[in-house]
C-alpha positions in Angstrom: -13.6 -19.2 -13.2 -16.7 -18.6 -11.1 -19.7 -17.2 -12.8 -20.0 -13.5 -12.5 -16.3 -12.9 -11.6 -14.1 -11.1 -14.2 -10.3 -10.8 -13.8 -8.4 -7.7 -15.0 -5.0 -6.1 -14.5 -4.4 -2.6 -13.0 -1.2 -0.6 -13.6 -0.5 1.4 -10.5 1.0 4.8 -11.1 4.8 4.5 -10.5 4.1 1.0 -9.2 3.5 -2.6 -10.0 0.8 -4.2 -12.1 -1.8 -5.9 -10.0 -4.4 -8.5 -11.2 -7.8 -8.0 -9.6 -11.1 -9.8 -9.6 -14.3 -7.9 -10.1 -18.0 -8.8 -9.4 -21.3 -7.1 -9.1 -23.1 -4.3 -11.0 -20.9 -1.3 -12.1 -23.3 1.1 -10.4 -23.2 -0.8 -7.1 -21.5 0.4 -3.9 -17.7 -0.1 -4.3 -16.3 -2.6 -1.9 -12.5 -3.4 -2.0 -11.4 -6.8 -0.6 -7.9 -6.8 0.8 -6.2 -10.2 1.2 -3.7 -11.2 3.8 -0.3 -12.7 4.1 0.9 -15.1 1.3 -2.6 -14.9 -0.4 -4.1 -13.6 -3.6 -7.5 -12.5 -4.8 -8.5 -16.1 -5.0 -8.9 -16.2 -1.2 -12.1 -14.3 -1.7 -13.5 -16.4 -4.5 -16.2 -18.0 -2.3 -17.2 -14.6 -1.0 -17.2 -12.9 -4.4 -19.7 -15.5 -5.6 -22.1 -14.8 -2.7 -22.0 -11.0 -2.4 -25.1 -9.3 -3.7 -24.9 -7.6 -7.1 -25.7 -4.3 -5.4 -22.1 -4.3 -4.2 -19.5 -3.7 -6.9 -16.6 -5.7 -5.5 -12.9 -5.5 -6.3 -10.3 -7.9 -5.0 -6.7 -7.0 -6.0 -3.7 -9.3 -5.6 -1.0 -7.3 -3.8 2.5 -6.9 -4.9 4.7 -9.9 -4.6 1.8 -12.3 -4.4 0.0 -14.5 -6.9 0.3 -13.2 -10.4 1.1 -9.6 -9.4 4.5 -8.0 -10.2 7.2 -8.8 -7.6 9.4 -5.8 -7.0 12.4 -6.1 -4.8 10.9 -4.1 -1.9 7.8 -2.4 -0.7 6.3 -5.1 1.6 5.7 -3.0 4.8 2.0 -2.5 5.7 2.4 1.2 4.9 3.8 0.3 1.4 0.8 -2.0 0.7 -1.6 0.7 1.9 -0.1 3.2 -0.6 -0.6 0.5 -3.3 -4.2 0.1 -2.2 -4.9 3.8 -2.6 -3.1 3.7 -6.0 -5.3 0.8 -7.0 -8.4 2.7 -6.2 -7.1 5.5 -8.3 -6.3 3.2 -11.2 -9.8 1.6 -11.4 -11.6 4.9 -10.7 -12.9 4.4 -7.2 -13.3 7.7 -5.2 -14.6 6.2 -2.0 -15.2 2.6 -1.0 -15.9 0.2 1.8 -12.7 -1.6 2.6 -12.9 -5.3 3.7 -9.6 -6.6 5.1 -9.1 -10.4 5.6 -6.5 -11.5 8.2 -3.3 -9.3 7.9 -4.9 -7.5 4.9 -6.9 -5.6 7.5 -3.8 -3.9 8.6 -3.2 -2.0 5.4 -6.9 -1.5 5.1 -7.0 0.3 8.4 -3.9 2.3 7.6 -5.8 3.6 4.6 -8.9 4.3 6.7 -6.8 6.3 9.2 -4.6 8.2 6.8 -7.1 8.7 3.9 -10.5 9.1 5.6 -12.0 10.7 2.5 -11.4 7.5 0.5 -13.1 5.1 3.0 -16.8 4.9 3.7 -16.6 2.0 6.1 -14.2 -0.7 7.3 -14.8 -4.5 7.7 -12.1 -6.5 9.5 -12.4 -10.3 9.1 -10.1 -12.2 11.4 -7.7 -9.2 11.6 -5.1 -9.0 14.4 -4.7 -6.0 16.7 -1.1 -7.1 17.1 1.0 -10.0 15.8 4.4 -9.9 17.5 2.8 -11.1 20.8 1.3 -14.2 19.2 3.2 -17.5 20.0 1.8 -19.2 16.9 3.0 -16.4 14.6 6.4 -16.5 16.1 6.6 -20.3 15.4 5.7 -19.6 11.7 8.5 -16.9 11.6 11.0 -19.5 12.8 10.4 -21.4 9.6 9.7 -18.5 7.2 13.0 -16.7 8.0 14.9 -19.6 6.6 12.7 -20.3 3.5 14.4 -20.8 0.2 13.0 -21.1 -3.3 11.1 -23.0 -4.3 9.0 -22.7 -1.2 8.1 -26.2 0.1 4.6 -27.2 -0.8 4.1 -29.2 2.4 4.8 -26.1 4.5 2.3 -24.0 2.5 -0.3 -26.7 2.8 0.2 -26.9 6.5 0.1 -23.2 6.9 -3.3 -22.8 5.0 -5.0 -25.9 6.4 -4.2 -24.9 10.0 -6.2 -21.7 9.7 -9.7 -23.2 9.8 -11.8 -24.9 12.5 -13.6 -27.0 9.9 -12.4 -28.5 6.6 -13.0 -26.4 3.4 -13.3 -27.7 -0.1 -10.2 -29.6 -1.2 -10.1 -28.1 -4.6 -10.4 -24.5 -3.2 -7.7 -25.2 -0.6 -5.4 -26.6 -3.3 -5.9 -23.4 -5.4 -5.1 -21.2 -2.3 -1.9 -23.2 -1.8 -1.0 -22.9 -5.5 -1.5 -19.2 -5.3 0.7 -18.9 -2.1 3.5 -20.7 -3.9 3.6 -18.0 -6.5 5.2 -15.7 -3.9 8.9 -16.2 -3.7 10.6 -17.0 -0.4 11.8 -13.4 -0.1 8.2 -12.1 -0.2 7.1 -14.6 2.4 10.0 -13.5 4.6 9.9 -9.7 4.1 6.1 -9.4 4.4 6.0 -11.3 7.7 9.1 -9.6 9.0 7.5 -6.2 8.4 4.3 -7.3 10.1 6.3 -8.4 13.2 8.4 -5.3 13.3 5.6 -2.7 12.7 3.7 -1.4 15.7 0.4 -2.7 14.6 -1.5 -1.2 17.5 -0.4 2.3 16.2 -2.2 1.5 12.9 -5.5 1.6 14.7 -5.1 5.3 15.4 -7.3 7.8 13.7 -10.0 5.5 12.3 -13.2 7.4 12.5 -15.3 5.5 9.9 -17.9 2.9 11.0 -16.1 -0.4 11.5 -17.4 -4.0 11.7 -15.1 -6.6 13.4 -15.7 -10.3 12.6 -13.9 -12.9 14.6 -14.3 -16.7 14.8 -14.2 -18.1 18.4 -12.0 -21.0 17.2 -9.4 -18.8 15.7 -6.0 -20.5 16.3 -4.1 -17.2 16.1 -6.3 -14.5 17.6 -8.0 -14.2 20.9 -11.1 -12.3 21.9 -8.9 -10.0 24.0 -7.0 -9.2 20.8 -10.2 -8.1 19.1 -11.2 -6.1 22.2 -8.1 -4.0 21.5 -9.5 -3.0 18.1 -12.9 -2.2 19.6 -11.2 -0.1 22.3 -9.2 1.9 19.7 -11.8 2.5 17.0 -14.7 4.6 18.3 -17.5 3.5 15.9 -16.9 -0.2 15.9 -18.8 -3.4 16.8 -18.0 -7.1 17.0 -19.7 -10.1 15.5 -18.5 -13.4 16.9 -18.8 -16.5 14.6 -19.1 -19.6 16.8 -17.2 -22.6 15.8 -15.2 -20.7 13.1 -11.5 -20.4 12.8 -9.2 -17.6 11.5 -10.7 -17.3 8.0 -14.5 -16.8 8.2 -14.8 -16.0 4.5 -13.6 -19.5 3.8 -15.8 -21.3 6.3 -18.9 -19.1 6.3 -18.8 -17.1 3.0 -22.5 -16.8 2.8 -22.8 -15.4 6.3 -19.9 -13.0 5.7 -21.5 -11.8 2.5 -24.8 -11.1 4.3 -23.0 -9.3 7.2 -21.1 -7.1 4.7 -24.2 -6.3 2.8 -26.1 -5.4 6.0 -23.2 -3.2 7.1 -23.0 -1.4 3.8 -26.8 -0.7 3.9 -26.4 0.8 7.3 -23.8 3.3 6.3 -24.9 7.0 6.3 -22.2 8.2 3.9 -22.2 7.7 0.2 -19.7 5.9 -2.0 -19.0 6.7 -5.5 -17.2 5.2 -8.5 
């Protein structure tokens, strides 16, 4: 376990138990990190170790993933958004900056649009505007729809390794793969099905909080045009492009991401409270 990171469990009201990692000073600005498809809180471990202690960071593992409870249903983006608000209630966060990684940014922006009083700012790290129009995602679905338990490790390894432009630490990547394999085949299938069937562009509506968009120009899934859709839909948004970086900037450039998040939080006018 990395120094300065504690892991706890949160019982959501009328919902599952979610493990979550926590770092930073208790009096710091609350920041909630929201992981993406087939991931867990571990995806943010390099970032959690680099965020300044002035930020009180929480990284929950979502239902069905990692060591979280795995109910039979509830894997649509709107379901995961409800869980996210319930998580904030469970750990005593009134208002936070939400940081969504990959598809985790979808449920983060749903919360920002539907519960504006709970969100001080939004950071989207390699987050799609849409997914159903992406050929690479459709190729993944062709495999995922036929997955059976146990999920094949070679598939999970290829899925994770193909997201970056540069190699990341082997031990870290093995942990990410181990975590992804804790999700049963039905969770891989139903979560991706829901992402493909949901009108993701509609989830950009109503977001009025300051929003930072981070995109790597070597992203194998998302184009700059896709990110422009987000910028066009969210009034108070701006884009930072990471050159030479793939889909998961918080794996490849965690120190830079930590700095950009800290700068963004410092620039917010509103207050966040725990």
